[in-house]
Structure formats: C-alpha cells, structure tokens
Steps between C-alpha positions, in 0.01 A plus 500: 500500500312793358509875522226753454504693173395861451133401460503285814511179296744236612794430269677169541879532491529149362250535216613495141449813294222337296304454824514870591297792378748691282381846604524412869843347452647808333326729749661299780842529334462878465396525865807299600725735301333807654544358850865401451707661781652837410833410661538204263411690181741656257443866413213589268751616237688168516176304485390679183845454345491126570150469354611675182786250468252216543256650249772498236594137574375225269470268803206702644162334445177621661689673781708192577866427442545190285843441657394467864118516495472805725262789459744772399300776670558325832860394441602848379360652819743322733824675597721194483342344191681466174415393149514119468630537146827652619595860548220673309408713803858608567575867454 
C-alpha cells in the first residue's frame, strides 16, 4: 500500500528507510504532525516542555528515542503519551 507524499510521489508504507528519499520522508513526517487532530494534541506549552525534556535526555538520537524508537516530536504531541523511560514528563 502506498500514500501520496507532498510532491505527489508515492511513498510505500512497507519500504525500509534506505529505500526512501530522506527529504520526502521527513517532509511526510512533518505533514503528519501538522495534520494531527487538535482534540488529540496536548497544549502547545506542554508540547514544548516535553520536547525540552527530550532534548536534555542522552537517549535522544536524530530526533528518535533510543528506548522505544519513536520520533519524539510526534510522541510528545499526543495527550495520553508518556515518556517510555519512566516519569520524565511528569510534572
């Protein structure tokens, strides 16, 4: 199965990262984040706070969490998400 990327090119959901154009892949991820439903997002203030926590974590590598493999910018956006490393996002 494939989906259309921002440039109209088809992106295969089952392709490995080394088979994808890196720019198109990250553009697609940013578009997904931008289109994420407002009612499922945490507040902008909470999102920024979570990202700061992740930026200070030694498990962050190239925007991905080494504990769970998620893209932290997407995980931090979700209301019900938590840090896979424990309670780092707790207030």
